[in-house]
Residue frames as qw, qx, qy, qz and C-alpha x, y, z in Angstrom:
[[0.572, -0.720, 0.161, -0.358, 47.31, -32.50, -64.11],
 [0.374, 0.366, -0.787, 0.326, 50.01, -33.93, -61.84],
 [0.798, -0.518, -0.179, -0.251, 48.97, -36.28, -59.06],
 [0.215, 0.574, -0.649, 0.451, 51.52, -36.15, -56.23],
 [0.876, -0.420, -0.076, -0.223, 51.62, -39.01, -53.69],
 [0.340, 0.587, -0.641, 0.359, 54.89, -39.13, -51.72],
 [0.745, -0.279, -0.587, 0.148, 55.73, -41.55, -48.90],
 [0.435, -0.853, 0.141, -0.251, 55.83, -40.30, -45.33],
 [0.762, 0.247, -0.455, 0.389, 59.14, -40.94, -43.57],
 [0.610, -0.775, -0.047, 0.157, 61.18, -40.54, -40.38],
 [0.429, 0.756, -0.328, 0.371, 64.32, -38.42, -40.47],
 [0.831, -0.439, -0.183, 0.289, 67.17, -39.43, -38.15],
 [0.547, -0.052, 0.022, 0.835, 69.43, -36.47, -39.01],
 [0.076, 0.868, 0.224, -0.436, 69.22, -32.68, -39.17],
 [0.463, 0.000, 0.511, 0.724, 69.95, -31.32, -42.63],
 [0.284, 0.617, 0.099, -0.727, 68.91, -28.51, -44.97],
 [0.589, 0.552, -0.275, -0.522, 67.46, -28.80, -48.50],
 [0.414, -0.282, 0.865, 0.017, 67.60, -32.59, -48.59],
 [0.556, 0.219, -0.584, -0.549, 66.95, -34.81, -51.60],
 [0.606, -0.170, 0.640, -0.439, 64.71, -37.38, -49.98],
 [0.838, 0.316, 0.424, -0.134, 63.40, -39.26, -53.01],
 [0.032, -0.595, 0.633, 0.494, 66.01, -40.35, -55.58],
 [0.846, 0.330, 0.324, -0.266, 64.10, -42.11, -58.32],
 [0.404, -0.334, 0.706, 0.476, 66.16, -44.24, -60.70],
 [0.126, 0.240, 0.788, 0.553, 63.43, -44.60, -63.31],
 [0.097, 0.736, 0.623, -0.248, 60.19, -42.98, -64.34],
 [0.312, 0.811, 0.265, 0.418, 59.28, -39.67, -65.87],
 [0.475, -0.364, -0.138, 0.789, 61.38, -36.57, -65.25],
 [0.199, 0.920, 0.274, -0.196, 60.41, -32.92, -65.74],
 [0.628, 0.540, 0.068, 0.556, 62.35, -30.76, -68.20],
 [0.074, 0.584, -0.260, 0.765, 62.66, -28.02, -65.54],
 [0.146, -0.084, -0.774, 0.610, 62.40, -27.82, -61.76],
 [0.388, -0.553, -0.501, -0.541, 58.78, -27.83, -60.58],
 [0.117, -0.239, 0.562, -0.783, 57.91, -26.20, -57.27],
 [0.364, -0.323, -0.861, -0.146, 55.47, -28.60, -55.60],
 [0.378, -0.607, 0.011, -0.699, 54.53, -26.16, -52.83],
 [0.471, -0.407, 0.606, -0.495, 53.46, -27.57, -49.47],
 [0.621, 0.157, -0.730, -0.239, 53.82, -31.36, -49.57],
 [0.715, -0.339, -0.604, 0.099, 53.49, -32.28, -45.89],
 [0.285, -0.807, 0.205, -0.474, 54.21, -31.40, -42.28],
 [0.223, 0.318, -0.809, 0.442, 56.17, -32.40, -39.22],
 [0.605, -0.470, -0.626, -0.143, 54.25, -34.63, -36.80],
 [0.468, -0.262, -0.467, 0.703, 56.11, -32.96, -33.91],
 [0.058, 0.502, 0.192, -0.841, 54.73, -29.56, -34.95],
 [0.451, 0.517, 0.699, 0.201, 51.93, -29.71, -37.56],
 [0.151, 0.942, 0.122, -0.274, 52.24, -25.94, -38.06],
 [0.215, -0.643, 0.570, 0.465, 55.69, -26.55, -39.57],
 [0.827, 0.486, 0.213, -0.184, 54.93, -27.39, -43.20],
 [0.543, -0.301, 0.587, 0.519, 57.39, -28.82, -45.72],
 [0.555, 0.732, -0.065, -0.390, 57.81, -27.56, -49.26],
 [0.708, -0.146, 0.606, 0.333, 59.52, -29.42, -52.10],
 [0.373, 0.652, -0.380, -0.540, 60.87, -29.19, -55.65],
 [0.898, 0.187, 0.391, 0.078, 60.78, -31.92, -58.31],
 [0.172, -0.704, 0.469, 0.505, 64.13, -31.71, -60.10],
 [0.645, 0.559, -0.350, -0.387, 65.02, -32.50, -63.75],
 [0.202, 0.386, -0.899, 0.035, 67.13, -35.48, -62.58],
 [0.629, -0.273, -0.669, -0.286, 63.94, -37.04, -61.14],
 [0.388, -0.171, -0.685, 0.592, 64.81, -36.40, -57.48],
 [0.289, -0.809, -0.338, -0.386, 62.56, -34.51, -55.07],
 [0.392, 0.178, -0.448, 0.783, 64.15, -32.06, -52.62],
 [0.362, -0.790, -0.483, 0.108, 62.59, -30.96, -49.35],
 [0.274, 0.634, -0.073, 0.720, 63.30, -27.26, -48.86],
 [0.335, -0.744, 0.136, -0.562, 64.22, -25.47, -45.66],
 [0.122, 0.393, -0.829, 0.380, 65.66, -28.42, -43.83],
 [0.807, -0.354, -0.366, -0.299, 64.42, -31.20, -41.61],
 [0.249, -0.590, 0.649, -0.410, 65.28, -32.32, -38.11],
 [0.100, 0.032, -0.988, 0.109, 64.96, -35.60, -36.27],
 [0.482, 0.208, 0.358, -0.772, 61.24, -35.98, -36.84],
 [0.412, 0.342, 0.835, 0.128, 58.47, -37.87, -38.56],
 [0.167, 0.280, -0.265, -0.908, 57.27, -36.21, -41.74],
 [0.469, 0.440, 0.740, -0.197, 53.68, -36.81, -42.83],
 [0.053, -0.106, 0.533, 0.838, 53.21, -36.28, -46.55],
 [0.513, 0.461, 0.432, -0.581, 49.92, -35.38, -48.25],
 [0.423, 0.283, 0.731, 0.454, 48.44, -36.35, -51.61],
 [0.221, 0.719, 0.189, -0.632, 47.36, -33.62, -53.99],
 [0.603, 0.502, 0.476, 0.399, 46.87, -32.65, -57.63],
 [0.097, -0.734, 0.061, 0.669, 48.29, -29.62, -59.37],
 [0.660, 0.739, 0.055, -0.123, 48.42, -28.27, -62.93],
 [0.796, 0.047, 0.191, 0.573, 51.50, -28.92, -65.02],
 [0.149, -0.740, 0.045, 0.655, 53.49, -25.66, -65.21],
 [0.585, 0.794, 0.033, -0.160, 53.58, -23.93, -68.58],
 [0.361, 0.786, -0.502, -0.023, 56.54, -24.95, -70.75],
 [0.392, -0.441, 0.796, -0.134, 57.42, -28.08, -68.74],
 [0.803, 0.227, -0.437, -0.335, 57.62, -31.37, -70.62],
 [0.730, -0.419, 0.514, -0.163, 58.35, -34.88, -69.36],
 [0.572, 0.487, -0.639, -0.167, 60.69, -37.59, -70.59]]
C-alpha cells in the first residue's frame, strides 16, 4: 500500500499541469502513477485536483491551478501492478 500525505499550498500564479512537489531524494516509481483525486480548491471545494507521481520523483497536479489555496488530503492506495520503486 502507498500512503499519500502531500502538503497543502497557496498558488500565486495560473498554470496548467504544474509540477508542485520536486523531491530531490527518496523513493521514485518505475512508471508514472495516477494518484487520482488528491485535494481541492478552498475557493470552490467542488473543484477537485488530480495528480500523477512521476518516475523522476516529482508530483504533477493535472488540469491547472489558479490563484487559490489548495487543500490536500491524506489517503492510501494499492501499488499499481508492475510498478517498482528505487
